[in-house]
C-alpha positions in Angstrom: 15.3 77.0 93.5 16.4 73.6 94.0 16.8 73.3 90.3 19.0 76.7 90.4 21.1 74.8 93.4 21.3 71.8 91.4 23.0 73.5 88.1 25.3 75.4 90.1 26.4 72.8 92.3 27.0 70.3 89.1 28.7 73.3 87.3 30.9 74.7 90.1 32.4 71.0 91.2 32.9 70.5 87.8 34.7 73.2 87.3 36.7 73.4 91.4 37.4 69.9 89.9 39.0 71.1 86.8 40.8 73.7 88.3 42.2 71.8 90.8 43.5 68.8 87.9 45.0 71.6 86.1 46.5 74.0 88.8 47.4 71.2 91.0 47.4 67.6 90.6 48.7 67.4 86.5 51.7 69.6 87.2 52.7 67.4 90.4 51.7 64.5 88.7 54.2 65.1 85.8 56.8 66.7 88.2 57.1 63.2 89.9 57.8 61.8 86.7 57.0 60.0 83.8 57.0 56.5 86.0 54.6 58.2 88.3 52.7 59.9 85.7 52.3 57.1 83.1 51.2 54.7 86.6 48.9 57.0 88.0 46.6 58.3 84.6 44.8 55.4 83.5 43.2 54.7 87.6 43.0 57.9 88.0 41.1 58.2 84.8 38.5 55.2 86.1 38.1 57.1 88.7 37.1 60.8 87.3 35.8 60.2 84.0 32.3 59.2 85.1 32.0 61.8 88.1 33.3 64.5 85.4 30.5 63.5 82.7 27.2 63.2 85.5 28.5 66.3 86.5 28.7 67.8 82.8 25.5 66.6 81.6 23.8 67.4 85.1 24.7 70.9 85.3 24.3 71.4 81.4 20.2 69.8 81.7 19.5 71.8 84.7 21.1 75.1 83.6 18.9 74.4 80.5 15.2 73.8 82.5 16.1 76.5 84.7 16.1 79.3 81.5 13.0 77.2 79.8 11.2 78.2 83.3 11.8 81.8 82.6 14.8 82.6 84.0 17.5 84.7 82.4 19.4 83.8 79.1 22.7 83.8 81.5 21.4 80.1 82.7 21.5 79.0 78.7 24.8 80.0 77.5 26.0 79.0 80.7 24.9 75.3 79.9 26.1 75.1 76.5 29.5 76.4 77.9 29.4 73.6 80.3 28.7 71.0 77.8 30.8 72.4 75.8 33.8 70.0 78.0 32.1 67.0 76.1 33.3 68.0 72.7 36.5 69.4 73.9 37.3 65.8 75.6 36.2 63.9 72.8 37.8 65.8 70.0 41.0 67.5 71.6 41.9 65.8 74.4 40.6 61.7 74.3 42.9 60.6 71.6 45.8 61.5 74.0 43.6 59.9 76.9 43.5 56.4 74.7 46.8 56.0 74.1 47.9 56.9 77.8 44.6 54.1 79.0 45.9 51.6 76.5 47.6 48.5 77.5 50.3 48.5 75.0 51.6 52.6 76.2 54.6 51.9 78.1 54.2 54.4 81.2 57.9 54.9 81.6 58.6 56.2 77.8 59.4 59.3 76.1 56.4 58.8 74.3 54.1 58.8 77.5 56.5 61.9 79.0 54.9 63.9 75.8 51.5 63.0 75.9 51.1 63.9 79.6 53.3 67.5 78.7 50.3 67.7 76.3 47.4 66.7 78.3 47.8 69.6 80.5 47.2 72.5 78.2 44.5 70.5 76.8 43.0 70.3 79.7 42.9 74.1 80.5 40.2 74.3 77.4 38.0 72.5 79.9 39.3 74.4 82.9 38.4 77.7 81.1 35.1 76.6 79.7 33.7 75.0 82.8 34.9 78.4 84.5 33.1 80.8 82.2 29.4 78.5 82.9 29.7 79.1 86.6 30.3 82.3 86.2 27.6 83.2 84.6 25.3 80.5 86.7 26.7 82.8 89.3 25.8 86.2 87.7 22.2 85.1 86.7 22.1 83.4 90.5 23.1 87.0 91.4 21.4 89.4 89.2 18.0 87.6 89.7 18.2 88.1 93.6 19.0 91.7 93.4 
């Protein structure tokens, strides 16, 4: 039961943070303008990245362990949806992050504005993948308790 709680907590926290970023933080950053967004992104990323990878990996491992211990296949499927945020990040989002985090990047430039604008829709992929994982974990918990 404790490992299910850990899986659900990690997955739900990841999804909640991703949803908040996609629906509130990033749009507000864009609305505040490139000067704010370009300067906000590096310190925000430095704080968010360790939390995100920890939640994704812990939620994945604990979901696999729950499934391995004889629980619903939904745990395994959810675990793979959750860990999919890692390749999504590395393949789709990291190239933008690398430029935004580069000390040579001008945070006030039109290029920064373009990068920030293209970052948001790409981040939605992480939000959707983690949301599907969270729903699968929830269905697995509810189905197990019926």
